[in-house]
C-alpha positions in Angstrom: 119.2 143.4 143.8 120.8 140.7 145.9 122.8 138.2 143.9 120.7 135.4 145.4 117.4 136.9 144.3 115.1 136.3 141.3 115.3 140.0 140.4 119.1 139.7 139.9 118.6 136.4 138.0 116.3 138.2 135.6 118.7 141.2 135.3 121.6 138.9 134.6 119.8 136.9 132.0 118.8 140.1 130.2 122.3 141.5 130.3 123.8 138.2 129.0 121.3 138.0 126.2 122.0 141.5 125.0 125.7 141.2 125.6 126.3 137.9 123.8 123.5 137.8 121.3 122.3 141.2 120.4 125.6 143.1 120.2 128.7 142.1 118.3 130.6 145.4 118.5 133.0 145.5 121.4 132.6 149.2 122.2 128.9 148.8 122.2 129.2 145.7 124.5 131.3 147.8 127.0 128.7 150.6 126.9 126.0 148.1 127.6 128.0 146.7 130.6 128.5 150.3 131.9 124.8 151.2 131.7 123.9 147.8 133.2 126.3 148.5 136.1 124.9 151.9 136.7 121.3 150.5 136.6 122.3 147.8 139.0 123.7 150.4 141.4 120.6 152.6 141.0 118.4 149.6 142.1 120.2 150.0 145.4 120.8 153.7 145.7 119.2 155.8 143.0 120.2 159.1 144.5 123.8 158.0 145.0 124.2 157.0 141.4 124.9 160.7 140.6 127.6 160.7 143.3 129.2 157.6 141.8 129.2 159.1 138.3 130.5 162.5 139.5 133.4 161.1 141.5 134.2 158.8 138.5 134.4 161.8 136.1 136.5 163.8 138.5 139.0 161.1 139.1 139.2 160.3 135.4 140.2 163.9 134.5 142.5 164.3 137.5 144.4 161.1 136.5 144.9 162.5 133.0 146.2 165.8 134.3 148.5 164.1 136.7 150.0 161.9 134.0 150.4 164.6 131.4 152.1 167.0 133.9 154.4 164.4 135.5 155.4 161.9 132.8 156.8 162.5 129.4 156.6 158.9 128.5 156.2 155.6 130.6 159.1 155.7 133.0 160.4 159.1 131.9 159.6 161.8 134.4 159.3 165.5 133.4 161.7 167.9 135.3 159.8 169.1 138.3 156.8 166.8 137.5 156.5 165.5 141.0 156.1 169.0 142.5 153.6 170.1 139.8 151.3 167.1 140.3 151.4 166.7 144.1 148.5 169.2 144.5 146.4 167.2 142.0 147.1 164.0 143.8 146.1 165.6 147.1 143.0 167.0 145.5 142.0 163.5 144.3 142.7 161.9 147.7 140.7 164.7 149.5 137.8 164.2 147.1 137.7 160.4 147.5 138.5 160.1 151.2 136.3 163.2 151.9 133.3 161.5 150.4 134.0 158.3 152.3 134.6 160.2 155.6 131.5 162.4 155.2 129.1 159.7 154.5 130.5 156.9 156.6 132.4 158.5 159.5 131.2 162.1 160.2 128.3 161.1 162.4 130.4 158.5 164.2 133.2 160.9 165.1 130.8 163.6 166.0 128.9 161.3 168.4 132.3 160.0 169.8 133.4 163.6 170.5 130.1 164.8 172.1 130.8 163.5 175.6 134.3 165.0 175.6 133.5 168.4 174.1 129.9 168.8 175.4 128.6 169.2 171.9 124.9 169.5 171.0 123.1 166.6 169.4 124.3 165.9 165.9 122.8 168.1 163.2 120.6 166.4 160.7 123.0 167.0 157.9 125.3 164.4 159.4 122.6 161.7 159.7 122.8 160.6 156.1 122.6 157.2 154.6 125.9 155.5 153.6 126.1 154.9 149.8 126.3 151.2 149.2 129.7 150.0 148.1 131.4 153.4 148.7 134.3 151.8 150.6 135.1 149.5 147.7 134.7 151.9 144.7 136.7 154.5 146.6 139.6 152.1 146.9 139.4 151.4 143.2 139.7 155.1 142.4 142.5 155.7 144.9 144.6 152.8 143.5 144.1 154.1 139.9 145.1 157.7 140.9 148.1 156.7 142.9 149.4 154.2 140.3 149.1 157.0 137.7 151.0 159.4 140.0 153.7 156.8 140.6 154.0 156.1 136.9 153.1 152.5 137.2 151.0 152.7 134.1 149.3 155.5 132.0 145.6 156.3 132.5 143.1 155.4 129.9 141.8 157.9 127.5 138.3 156.3 127.5 136.0 157.6 130.2 133.6 154.6 129.5 136.5 152.2 130.2 137.4 153.8 133.4 133.8 154.1 134.5 133.3 150.4 133.8 136.4 149.6 135.9 134.9 151.5 138.8 131.3 150.4 138.5 131.6 146.8 137.0 128.5 145.3 138.6 129.8 141.9 139.7 132.3 143.5 142.1 130.8 147.0 142.7 129.2 146.4 146.0 131.7 144.2 147.9 134.7 143.6 145.7 137.1 142.0 145.2 139.0 145.3 145.0 140.5 145.3 141.5 143.4 147.2 140.2 143.4 149.0 136.8 146.5 147.0 135.8 144.5 143.8 136.2 141.1 144.9 134.8 142.1 147.5 132.2 143.9 145.2 129.8 140.8 143.0 129.7 138.9 146.0 128.1 141.3 146.2 125.2 139.6 143.6 123.1 136.4 141.7 123.0 135.9 139.0 125.6 135.1 135.5 124.5 133.4 132.8 126.6 134.3 129.3 125.5 132.9 126.1 127.0 135.8 125.8 129.5 135.3 129.3 130.9 131.5 128.8 130.9 132.0 125.6 132.9 134.3 127.3 135.4 131.9 130.3 135.8 128.8 128.1 136.4 130.8 126.0 138.9 131.8 129.2 140.8 128.2 130.4 140.8 126.9 127.1 142.1 129.5 126.9 144.9 128.9 130.5 145.8 125.2 130.1 146.2 125.6 126.9 148.2 128.1 128.7 150.5 125.7 131.5 151.0 122.3 129.9 151.2 123.0 126.4 152.6 126.0 127.3 154.8 126.3 131.0 155.8 122.6 131.6 156.3 122.1 128.5 158.4 125.2 129.3 160.6 124.0 132.9 160.8 120.6 131.9 162.3 122.3 130.3 165.3 124.9 133.1 165.6 122.2 135.7 165.7 120.4 133.9 168.5 123.5 133.7 170.7 124.7 137.3 170.0 121.2 138.6 170.6 121.5 137.6 174.2 125.3 137.3 174.8 126.1 135.5 178.1 122.7 133.9 178.4 123.7 130.6 176.9 125.9 127.8 178.1 129.7 127.9 177.4 129.2 125.1 174.8 126.8 127.2 172.9 129.1 130.2 173.1 132.0 128.0 171.7 129.8 126.8 168.9 128.8 130.4 168.1 132.4 131.4 168.1 133.3 128.7 165.5 130.0 129.2 163.7 130.7 132.9 163.1 134.2 132.2 161.9 132.8 130.0 159.2 129.7 132.0 158.6 131.7 135.1 157.6 134.1 132.9 155.5 131.2 131.1 153.7 129.3 134.4 153.3 132.2 136.5 151.9 134.0 133.8 149.9 130.5 132.8 148.6 129.9 136.4 147.4 133.4 136.4 145.8 132.7 133.1 144.0 129.4 134.5 142.7 131.1 137.7 141.6 133.8 135.8 139.8 131.2 133.5 138.2 129.1 136.4 136.9 132.2 138.1 135.6 133.3 134.8 133.9 129.9 134.6 132.1 130.9 138.0 130.6 134.4 136.9 129.8 136.1 138.8 132.6 138.4 137.6 135.4 138.4 139.0 138.9 141.3 138.5 141.4 141.3 135.7 143.8 140.2 136.8 147.3 140.5 133.7 149.6 143.1 131.0 149.9 142.0 128.7 152.7 142.6 131.4 155.3 142.1 129.2 158.3 145.1 127.1 157.3 147.3 130.1 158.2 150.2 129.5 160.6 150.6 133.1 161.7 148.9 136.5 161.3 151.0 137.5 158.3 150.0 134.4 156.5 146.4 134.8 157.5 146.3 138.2 155.7 147.9 136.7 152.6 144.9 134.3 152.5 142.0 136.3 153.8 140.4 139.2 151.8 143.5 139.2 149.7 142.5 142.1 147.5 142.0 144.3 150.6 145.2 143.2 152.4 147.4 143.8 149.3 145.7 147.2 148.8 146.4 148.2 152.4 150.0 147.1 152.0 150.6 148.9 148.7 148.7 152.1 149.3 148.7 152.6 153.1 151.6 150.7 154.6 154.0 151.8 151.9 152.7 155.4 152.1 153.4 155.4 155.9 157.0 154.3 155.3 156.7 150.6 155.3 159.8 149.0 156.7 162.2 151.6 155.4 162.7 153.6 158.6 163.8 150.9 161.1 162.2 148.3 163.2 160.2 150.5 165.6 158.7 152.5 162.8 157.8 149.3 160.9 155.9 148.0 163.9 154.0 151.3 164.2 153.2 151.2 160.5 151.9 147.7 160.7 149.7 148.7 163.7 148.4 151.9 162.0 147.7 150.0 158.8 145.5 147.4 160.5 143.9 150.0 162.8 142.8 152.0 159.8 141.8 148.7 158.0 139.5 148.0 161.0 138.0 151.5 160.7 137.4 150.9 157.0 135.2 148.0 157.9 132.7 150.2 159.8 132.1 153.3 161.8 132.3 151.7 165.3 135.0 151.4 167.9 134.5 147.6 167.9 135.9 147.5 164.4 138.8 149.8 165.4 139.5 147.3 168.3 139.4 144.4 165.8 141.9 146.2 163.6 144.1 147.2 166.6 144.2 143.6 167.7 145.4 142.4 164.3 147.9 145.3 164.0 149.4 144.5 167.4 149.5 140.8 166.6 151.3 141.4 163.3 153.8 143.7 165.0 154.5 141.3 167.8 154.9 138.3 165.4 157.3 140.3 163.3 159.3 141.4 166.3 159.5 138.0 167.9 159.8 135.6 164.9 161.3 137.6 162.1 163.4 140.1 164.0 164.1 137.8 167.0 164.0 140.7 169.4 163.5 138.3 172.3 166.3 136.0 171.3 167.0 133.7 168.4 166.2 130.6 170.5 162.6 131.8 171.0 162.3 132.9 167.4 163.3 129.5 166.1 161.4 127.5 168.7 160.2 124.3 167.0 156.4 124.0 167.0 154.4 121.5 164.9 152.4 123.0 162.0 149.1 121.8 163.3 149.7 123.7 166.6 150.6 126.9 164.8 147.4 126.6 162.7 145.3 125.8 165.7 146.5 128.8 167.7 146.3 131.1 164.7 142.7 130.0 164.0 141.6 130.5 167.6 143.1 134.0 167.8 141.4 134.9 164.6 138.1 133.5 165.8 138.3 135.3 169.1 139.1 138.5 167.3 135.9 138.0 165.3 133.9 138.5 168.5 134.2 142.4 168.7 133.9 142.4 164.9 130.4 140.7 165.2 129.2 142.2 168.5 127.1 145.3 168.6 129.1 146.8 171.4 132.1 146.2 173.7 129.6 145.1 176.4 128.2 142.4 174.2 131.7 141.4 173.1 132.7 141.1 176.8 129.6 139.0 177.6 130.3 136.7 174.6 133.9 136.2 175.7 132.9 135.6 179.4 130.3 133.1 178.2 133.1 130.9 176.8 134.0 130.0 180.4 130.5 129.8 181.8 128.4 126.8 182.7 128.8 124.1 180.1 125.8 122.2 181.3 123.2 125.0 181.0 121.9 124.3 177.5 119.1 126.5 176.2 117.9 123.6 174.0 119.2 120.7 172.0 122.6 120.9 170.4 122.5 122.6 167.0 123.7 119.6 165.0 123.2 121.2 161.6 125.4 124.1 162.8 128.1 121.8 164.1 128.0 119.8 160.9 128.6 123.0 158.8 131.5 124.0 161.1 133.0 120.6 160.4 132.4 121.1 156.7 134.2 124.4 156.8 137.1 122.8 158.5 137.1 120.0 155.9 137.0 122.5 153.0 140.3 123.9 154.4 142.1 120.8 155.6 141.3 118.5 152.7 141.4 121.1 150.0 137.8 120.0 149.3 137.1 122.8 146.8 139.7 121.6 144.3 138.7 118.0 144.7 135.0 118.8 144.1 136.0 121.0 141.1 138.0 118.1 139.5 135.2 115.6 140.2 132.5 118.0 138.9 134.3 118.1 135.5 133.7 114.4 135.0 129.9 114.6 135.7 127.8 114.3 132.5 126.5 117.6 131.3 122.8 116.6 131.6 123.4 115.9 135.3 125.2 119.2 135.7 122.2 120.9 134.1 119.9 119.3 136.6 122.1 120.4 139.4 122.2 124.0 138.1 118.4 123.9 137.7 118.1 122.7 141.3 120.3 125.7 142.4 117.9 128.1 140.6 114.9 126.5 142.4 116.8 126.9 145.7 117.4 130.6 145.0 113.7 131.0 144.1 112.5 129.3 147.3 114.9 131.2 149.6 115.2 134.6 147.8 112.9 136.3 150.2 114.4 134.8 153.3 118.1 134.9 152.8 120.1 137.6 154.6 122.2 140.2 152.8 125.8 139.5 152.4 127.8 140.5 155.5 130.3 142.7 153.6 127.5 144.7 152.0 127.5 146.9 155.1 131.1 147.9 154.6 
C-alpha cells in the first residue's frame, strides 16, 4: 500500500476509527497498532513478515540479556559486565547485519567478484528479493541494542512495545530512523490528539501529498526521459535534469517524511524531523545536518563513533569520515554507483574538515572570507553533481550525463519543460524564503470550511493519480 493510494486511505481510516473510537484501553490500542503495522508490512511482503517478527523477537531477548548481565542499575555497571556481554552484542550485530547483507548485498558482491575470481554464475539461493524496509528496521534494532549495551537506557520489558517501535507503520518502510529514547517514552501512556495536533497532522499530510504528486512526480517524468538516454539531449536539458533531480529527490523524500509525520500525528505520536532546508547548507558538514537527519545522526553515533570518531588524531578522523560515508553510500543500494556517491561525500567531508577546521593548508586559506550566497551556491552544485551517479543506472550513464552538461546548448529535443523549470524555482523558493513556515502560519488563519474543501480536493487528487504516481524513491533502500 503506497501512502498516496486509495488502499492506504481505506486502511488508515479503518485504523483511526478502531484506534480512537472503538478502543479506550491503551494496551489494546498499542496492540491494534502493532497488528495494523504487521498487516501493512504483509501487504508488501507477506513472506518477509515472519522474518521481521523473528528478528524483532531475537533482538528483544538479546537486549534484555545484555542489560541484565552488564548493568546492575542505570549507570551502575556490574564487575566484568562488559566482557560478559560483548558476545551477545556481537551476536545481535551479526544477526541484524547478516540479514541485511544476505538479502541486499550477497548477490552484488558475488557478481562483483566473479570476473576477478573466475566464479561460476551466481547460485539461485543468492537471487532473492530484498525485504522492503530492511535497511530502516535493521538500523532501528541496532540502535536499540547498542544503546542498551552502552547503558544509555534500559530495554523495555514489553515485547509488544518493542515490536511496535520496530514496525510502526508510518515509518516502517522508509523512516525516519527513530531511536528508542525518542519513541519509547511515547508508549508509556495513552496518546491524545487535540485540535492543534490534528491541524498540524493534516497540514503535514497535505504538504506531503502535494510534494509527492504535484512536484516530485512531475519532475521525475522529465528526469526519467533524460536519464533514459543520457548524452542525447542538449546541455540545457542536462542542466535542467541536474537541478530537477536534486529537487525531485528532495520533494519525494521530504514529502514521504511529511506524510509519515502526519499519519503518526493522527495517532498522537511524534516522529523526528528529517529535513531542514538542506540546500541552504554552506558546506558538506552542514548539508548532512540538514539532509536525512535521522540517517546522518545514526551514522555518526553508531558507525563514526564506533570507528574511533575524532579520538585518534587528525589522519584517523579523516579516514573515519570517509569510511562512514562510504558505508552510508553502500547502505543506500547494492551498486558501485552508490559507493562512489558515498565516497565523494566522505572525501568532501574530510577535505573540508582538513582545510577549514584544521587549517592544514594554512590559517589564511581556512579563514578566507567568502560571501554566504557563494558558499551555498557551491555546496548546492556539488551536492547536485553528486546526485548524478546516485541516480544513474551505471557509471557509463553517469559519465554521459556529466559530459552532456557541456554539450551543445542549442540542440533541444523539444520545447523547454516550463513546468519542470517552475517546480525547480519553487524548490529554491521553499528554501530561500522559508516558504514552508510562511504557508503554515497563513494556513492557520484560513477558515476551517475552506481547509476542509482543500483537504477534500487533496483526497480527490490522490484518487485520480493513485494508479499513476511512482513509488517513493527511498522505498528501494
